[in-house]
C-alpha positions as a Markdown table, in Angstrom:
| # | Residue | x | y | z |
|---|---|---|---|---|
| 1 | Met | 0.0 | 0.0 | -0.2 |
| 2 | Ser | 1.2 | 3.7 | -1.1 |
| 3 | Phe | 0.5 | 7.0 | 0.3 |
| 4 | Thr | 1.7 | 10.3 | -1.5 |
| 5 | Gly | 1.9 | 13.4 | 0.4 |
| 6 | Pro | 3.2 | 16.7 | -0.8 |
| 7 | Ser | 6.6 | 17.9 | -1.2 |
| 8 | Leu | 9.1 | 20.6 | -2.7 |
| 9 | Ser | 10.9 | 19.4 | -5.7 |
| 10 | Ser | 14.3 | 21.3 | -6.9 |
| 11 | Gly | 12.7 | 23.3 | -9.3 |
| 12 | Gly | 10.5 | 24.5 | -6.0 |
| 13 | Arg | 7.3 | 23.1 | -7.5 |
| 14 | Thr | 5.7 | 20.7 | -5.5 |
| 15 | Ala | 6.0 | 17.1 | -6.1 |
| 16 | Arg | 4.0 | 14.0 | -5.0 |
| 17 | Arg | 6.3 | 11.4 | -2.9 |
| 18 | Ala | 5.2 | 8.4 | -3.3 |
| 19 | Phe | 5.0 | 5.9 | 0.1 |
| 20 | Glu | 5.5 | 2.5 | -0.6 |
| 21 | Phe | 5.0 | 0.1 | 2.9 |
| 22 | Gly | 6.6 | -3.0 | 2.5 |
| 23 | Arg | 5.6 | -6.9 | 4.0 |
| 24 | Thr | 3.4 | -6.8 | 7.4 |
| 25 | Tyr | 3.6 | -9.5 | 9.4 |
| 26 | Val | 0.8 | -10.7 | 11.5 |
| 27 | Val | 1.3 | -12.8 | 14.8 |
| 28 | Arg | -2.6 | -14.3 | 15.6 |
| 29 | Pro | -3.6 | -14.6 | 19.4 |
| 30 | Lys | -3.2 | -17.5 | 21.0 |
| 31 | Gly | -6.8 | -17.4 | 23.6 |
| 32 | Arg | -9.7 | -15.0 | 23.0 |
| 33 | His | -8.9 | -12.2 | 20.9 |
| 34 | Gln | -9.6 | -9.1 | 22.8 |
| 35 | Ala | -7.1 | -6.4 | 20.9 |
| 36 | Thr | -5.5 | -5.6 | 18.3 |
| 37 | Val | -1.8 | -3.5 | 18.5 |
| 38 | Val | 0.1 | -2.3 | 15.4 |
| 39 | Trp | 4.1 | -2.3 | 16.2 |
| 40 | Leu | 6.2 | -0.4 | 14.8 |
| 41 | His | 9.6 | -1.0 | 14.3 |
| 42 | Gly | 12.9 | 1.0 | 14.2 |
| 43 | Leu | 15.1 | 3.0 | 11.4 |
| 44 | Gly | 16.5 | 0.3 | 9.3 |
| 45 | Asp | 14.5 | -2.7 | 10.4 |
| 46 | Asn | 11.7 | -4.5 | 9.3 |
| 47 | Gly | 8.7 | -5.9 | 10.8 |
| 48 | Ser | 9.7 | -9.5 | 11.1 |
| 49 | Ser | 12.2 | -8.8 | 13.8 |
| 50 | Trp | 9.5 | -7.6 | 16.3 |
| 51 | Ser | 6.7 | -10.0 | 15.0 |
| 52 | Gln | 9.3 | -12.8 | 16.5 |
| 53 | Leu | 9.8 | -11.5 | 20.0 |
| 54 | Leu | 6.1 | -10.4 | 20.3 |
| 55 | Glu | 5.2 | -13.8 | 19.7 |
| 56 | Thr | 6.7 | -14.8 | 22.4 |
| 57 | Leu | 5.3 | -12.6 | 25.0 |
| 58 | Pro | 2.9 | -14.2 | 26.9 |
| 59 | Leu | -0.4 | -11.8 | 25.9 |
| 60 | Pro | -2.8 | -14.6 | 24.4 |
| 61 | Asn | -5.3 | -11.6 | 23.7 |
| 62 | Ile | -3.5 | -9.7 | 21.6 |
| 63 | Lys | -3.1 | -9.7 | 17.9 |
| 64 | Trp | 0.1 | -8.0 | 16.8 |
| 65 | Ile | 0.5 | -6.5 | 13.5 |
| 66 | Cys | 4.2 | -5.6 | 12.2 |
| 67 | Pro | 3.9 | -3.6 | 9.3 |
| 68 | Thr | 7.6 | -2.7 | 7.0 |
| 69 | Ala | 8.2 | 1.0 | 6.9 |
| 70 | Pro | 9.2 | 2.3 | 3.0 |
| 71 | Thr | 12.1 | 2.6 | 2.1 |
| 72 | Gln | 13.3 | 5.9 | 1.8 |
| 73 | Pro | 16.1 | 8.7 | 1.2 |
| 74 | Ile | 17.1 | 9.6 | 5.3 |
| 75 | Ser | 18.6 | 13.0 | 6.0 |
| 76 | Val | 21.0 | 11.7 | 8.7 |
| 77 | Phe | 22.3 | 9.4 | 6.5 |
| 78 | Gly | 23.5 | 11.9 | 4.1 |
| 79 | Gly | 20.6 | 11.1 | 2.2 |
| 80 | Phe | 21.3 | 7.2 | 1.6 |
| 81 | Pro | 17.9 | 5.2 | 1.9 |
| 82 | Ser | 16.5 | 2.8 | 4.4 |
| 83 | Thr | 13.1 | 1.5 | 6.1 |
| 84 | Ala | 12.1 | 5.0 | 7.5 |
| 85 | Trp | 8.1 | 5.8 | 8.7 |
| 86 | Phe | 9.3 | 9.3 | 8.3 |
| 87 | Asp | 12.8 | 11.6 | 7.5 |
| 88 | Val | 14.9 | 12.7 | 9.9 |
| 89 | Gly | 17.9 | 14.9 | 10.1 |
| 90 | Asp | 18.8 | 14.9 | 13.3 |
| 91 | Leu | 17.4 | 14.7 | 17.0 |
| 92 | Ser | 17.3 | 17.7 | 18.4 |
| 93 | Glu | 14.7 | 20.2 | 19.5 |
| 94 | Asp | 14.7 | 22.0 | 16.9 |
| 95 | Ala | 15.0 | 19.4 | 14.4 |
| 96 | Pro | 11.9 | 20.3 | 11.9 |
| 97 | Asp | 9.5 | 17.0 | 12.1 |
| 98 | Asp | 8.7 | 15.5 | 8.1 |
| 99 | Leu | 5.1 | 16.0 | 8.9 |
| 100 | Glu | 4.1 | 14.0 | 5.0 |
| 101 | Gly | 6.0 | 11.3 | 6.6 |
| 102 | Leu | 4.4 | 11.0 | 9.6 |
| 103 | Asp | 1.4 | 11.5 | 8.6 |
| 104 | Ala | 1.7 | 8.6 | 5.9 |
| 105 | Ser | 2.9 | 6.4 | 8.4 |
| 106 | Ala | 0.0 | 7.2 | 10.6 |
| 107 | Ala | -2.5 | 6.3 | 8.4 |
| 108 | His | -1.5 | 3.9 | 7.6 |
| 109 | Val | -1.5 | 2.4 | 10.8 |
| 110 | Ala | -4.9 | 3.1 | 11.0 |
| 111 | Asn | -6.1 | 1.7 | 7.7 |
| 112 | Leu | -4.0 | -1.5 | 8.9 |
| 113 | Leu | -6.7 | -1.5 | 12.5 |
| 114 | Ser | -9.6 | -0.6 | 10.1 |
| 115 | Thr | -10.4 | -3.8 | 9.8 |
| 116 | Glu | -10.7 | -4.9 | 13.2 |
| 117 | Pro | -14.2 | -5.8 | 14.7 |
| 118 | Asp | -15.8 | -3.4 | 16.9 |
| 119 | Asp | -15.6 | -5.2 | 20.3 |
| 120 | Ile | -11.8 | -5.4 | 19.5 |
| 121 | Lys | -9.5 | -2.8 | 21.5 |
| 122 | Leu | -6.6 | -0.8 | 19.5 |
| 123 | Gly | -3.6 | 0.0 | 20.1 |
| 124 | Val | -0.7 | 1.3 | 18.7 |
| 125 | Gly | 3.7 | 0.8 | 19.7 |
| 126 | Gly | 6.8 | 1.2 | 18.9 |
| 127 | Phe | 10.5 | 1.1 | 19.2 |
| 128 | Ser | 12.6 | 4.1 | 18.4 |
| 129 | Met | 11.4 | 5.7 | 15.4 |
| 130 | Gly | 8.5 | 3.7 | 15.7 |
| 131 | Ala | 7.5 | 4.5 | 19.5 |
| 132 | Ala | 7.5 | 8.1 | 17.3 |
| 133 | Thr | 5.2 | 7.3 | 14.7 |
| 134 | Ala | 3.1 | 5.5 | 17.8 |
| 135 | Leu | 3.3 | 9.1 | 19.7 |
| 136 | Tyr | 2.3 | 11.0 | 16.9 |
| 137 | Ser | -0.9 | 8.3 | 16.0 |
| 138 | Ala | -2.0 | 9.0 | 19.7 |
| 139 | Thr | -1.7 | 13.1 | 19.0 |
| 140 | Cys | -3.2 | 12.6 | 16.0 |
| 141 | Phe | -6.2 | 10.4 | 17.9 |
| 142 | Thr | -6.4 | 13.2 | 20.6 |
| 143 | Leu | -7.0 | 15.6 | 17.6 |
| 144 | Gly | -9.6 | 14.0 | 15.5 |
| 145 | Lys | -7.4 | 15.1 | 12.9 |
| 146 | Tyr | -4.1 | 14.3 | 10.8 |
| 147 | Gly | -1.4 | 17.3 | 10.6 |
| 148 | Asn | -2.7 | 17.6 | 7.2 |
| 149 | Asn | -6.0 | 18.5 | 8.6 |
| 150 | Asn | -7.9 | 14.8 | 6.9 |
| 151 | Pro | -10.1 | 13.3 | 9.7 |
| 152 | Tyr | -8.3 | 10.7 | 11.8 |
| 153 | Pro | -10.6 | 7.0 | 11.9 |
| 154 | Ala | -9.6 | 5.0 | 14.7 |
| 155 | Lys | -9.8 | 4.7 | 18.4 |
| 156 | Leu | -7.1 | 4.0 | 19.7 |
| 157 | Ser | -7.0 | 2.7 | 23.9 |
| 158 | Ala | -3.5 | 2.4 | 24.9 |
| 159 | Val | 0.0 | 3.6 | 23.6 |
| 160 | Val | 3.4 | 2.0 | 23.8 |
| 161 | Gly | 6.7 | 4.0 | 23.3 |
| 162 | Leu | 10.1 | 2.4 | 23.7 |
| 163 | Ser | 13.3 | 4.6 | 23.5 |
| 164 | Gly | 11.4 | 6.9 | 21.4 |
| 165 | Trp | 10.6 | 10.6 | 21.6 |
| 166 | Leu | 7.7 | 12.6 | 20.5 |
| 167 | Pro | 7.1 | 14.6 | 17.1 |
| 168 | Cys | 6.0 | 18.4 | 16.7 |
| 169 | Ser | 6.1 | 18.3 | 20.9 |
| 170 | Lys | 6.2 | 22.6 | 21.0 |
| 171 | Thr | 3.0 | 23.0 | 18.8 |
| 172 | Leu | 0.9 | 20.2 | 21.0 |
| 173 | Pro | -0.6 | 22.0 | 23.9 |
| 174 | Gln | -2.1 | 25.0 | 21.3 |
| 175 | Lys | -3.3 | 22.4 | 18.8 |
| 176 | Ile | -5.2 | 20.5 | 21.4 |
| 177 | Gly | -6.2 | 24.1 | 23.0 |
| 178 | Glu | -8.4 | 24.3 | 19.7 |
| 179 | Val | -10.2 | 21.4 | 19.7 |
| 180 | Thr | -13.2 | 20.6 | 21.7 |
| 181 | Glu | -13.0 | 16.9 | 22.4 |
| 182 | Ala | -9.5 | 16.7 | 22.5 |
| 183 | Ala | -9.5 | 17.5 | 26.5 |
| 184 | Thr | -11.9 | 14.4 | 27.2 |
| 185 | Arg | -9.6 | 11.9 | 24.6 |
| 186 | Thr | -6.5 | 13.1 | 26.0 |
| 187 | Ala | -7.5 | 12.8 | 29.6 |
| 188 | Ser | -8.2 | 9.2 | 29.0 |
| 189 | Leu | -5.9 | 7.5 | 26.7 |
| 190 | Pro | -3.2 | 5.3 | 28.8 |
| 191 | Ile | 0.4 | 5.9 | 27.7 |
| 192 | Leu | 3.2 | 3.6 | 28.8 |
| 193 | Leu | 7.2 | 5.5 | 27.6 |
| 194 | Cys | 10.2 | 3.4 | 28.6 |
| 195 | His | 13.5 | 4.7 | 28.2 |
| 196 | Gly | 17.3 | 3.4 | 29.2 |
| 197 | Lys | 19.6 | 5.9 | 30.8 |
| 198 | Val | 22.4 | 5.2 | 28.7 |
| 199 | Asp | 20.7 | 5.2 | 25.2 |
| 200 | Asp | 23.5 | 6.4 | 22.9 |
| 201 | Val | 20.9 | 6.9 | 19.9 |
| 202 | Val | 17.9 | 8.7 | 20.9 |
| 203 | Gln | 19.1 | 9.9 | 24.7 |
| 204 | Tyr | 17.6 | 9.6 | 27.7 |
| 205 | Lys | 16.7 | 13.6 | 27.7 |
| 206 | Phe | 14.2 | 13.1 | 24.9 |
| 207 | Gly | 12.0 | 10.5 | 26.1 |
| 208 | Glu | 11.7 | 12.3 | 29.7 |
| 209 | Lys | 10.8 | 15.9 | 27.9 |
| 210 | Ser | 8.5 | 13.4 | 26.2 |
| 211 | Ser | 6.5 | 12.2 | 29.2 |
| 212 | Val | 6.4 | 16.2 | 30.2 |
| 213 | Ser | 5.6 | 17.5 | 27.5 |
| 214 | Leu | 2.6 | 15.1 | 27.3 |
| 215 | Ala | 1.6 | 15.8 | 30.4 |
| 216 | Ser | 1.8 | 19.6 | 30.1 |
| 217 | Ser | -0.5 | 18.8 | 27.2 |
| 218 | Gly | -3.4 | 17.4 | 29.1 |
| 219 | Phe | -2.2 | 13.2 | 28.9 |
| 220 | Arg | -3.4 | 12.6 | 32.7 |
| 221 | Asp | -2.6 | 8.8 | 32.1 |
| 222 | Val | 1.2 | 8.9 | 30.9 |
| 223 | Thr | 3.4 | 5.9 | 32.7 |
| 224 | Phe | 7.6 | 6.9 | 32.1 |
| 225 | Lys | 9.6 | 3.9 | 32.7 |
| 226 | Ser | 13.6 | 4.4 | 33.2 |
| 227 | Tyr | 15.9 | 1.7 | 32.8 |
| 228 | Asn | 19.5 | 2.5 | 34.4 |
| 229 | Gly | 22.7 | 0.9 | 32.2 |
| 230 | Leu | 20.1 | 0.1 | 29.1 |
| 231 | Gly | 21.2 | 1.5 | 25.9 |
| 232 | His | 19.1 | 1.4 | 22.4 |
| 233 | Tyr | 17.4 | -1.8 | 22.9 |
| 234 | Thr | 14.9 | -3.6 | 24.9 |
| 235 | Ile | 15.8 | -5.9 | 27.8 |
| 236 | Pro | 13.3 | -8.7 | 29.3 |
| 237 | Asp | 12.5 | -6.4 | 32.3 |
| 238 | Glu | 10.9 | -3.2 | 29.9 |
| 239 | Met | 8.9 | -6.3 | 27.9 |
| 240 | Asp | 7.9 | -7.4 | 31.2 |
| 241 | Glu | 6.6 | -4.2 | 31.9 |
| 242 | Val | 4.5 | -3.8 | 28.7 |
| 243 | Cys | 3.5 | -7.2 | 29.0 |
| 244 | Ala | 1.9 | -6.0 | 33.0 |
| 245 | Trp | 0.7 | -2.7 | 31.6 |
| 246 | Leu | -0.8 | -3.8 | 28.6 |
| 247 | Thr | -2.8 | -6.4 | 30.1 |
| 248 | Ser | -4.2 | -3.9 | 32.7 |
| 249 | Lys | -5.1 | -0.7 | 30.3 |
| 250 | Leu | -6.8 | -3.3 | 27.9 |
| 251 | Gly | -8.4 | -5.1 | 30.4 |
| 252 | Leu | -7.0 | -8.3 | 29.4 |
| 253 | Glu | -8.0 | -11.5 | 30.4 |
| 254 | Gly | -4.4 | -11.9 | 32.3 |
| 255 | Ser | -1.2 | -13.4 | 30.7 |
| 256 | Ser | -0.7 | -17.4 | 30.5 |
| 257 | Ser | 1.5 | -18.6 | 33.3 |
């Protein structure tokens, strides 16, 4: 599936960027299907590696959908192509956000969730750049629209971000203040953020500041977990936290013994 968005060509005219998403991997629930979570990989990865890890988790009531990001030129790699949910220049607070890429990926997530039954709770999570896309999806849900103002269709019940950051954080409070229904959604949407204190790729301070930004924007159910000695990867303790949190927030029957 592909999405297109406007971008500036070298001649200054508006061109259309095509986003061709890769293969999607699905982990079927081993027990009664109660929730579906789209899980988004990090820069340069694909959906397969995370699907293999998620399949081992004691969460029999969750269906996992693990898409693969489009391959596109990445500014931080000097234009070298890589699988990525959006383009990224450098990880700093003043770095511009690639709204076209973020919107396309958030729309892809919503599309993957669109065929789930009405009684199934929906969530989105991810690692690193995937976590950033998951958090961007959370803001689209609360605002009821993407950055390009098209309506956001999915109803999210839980969002998880591991070793990530919050895109568009500086403008979020103002945007939420402009949407009447947003206050209700921000108050009720649970978000779990986890970050390693010695992360050398996405620095710990970005995870911490993302948590503060969400809370100051009206998100009342934000949990931030930090891990001493953890770099830019995941560990069993962190995944245990994710399992317990999802079981609680999604009201699952419980983890298998």
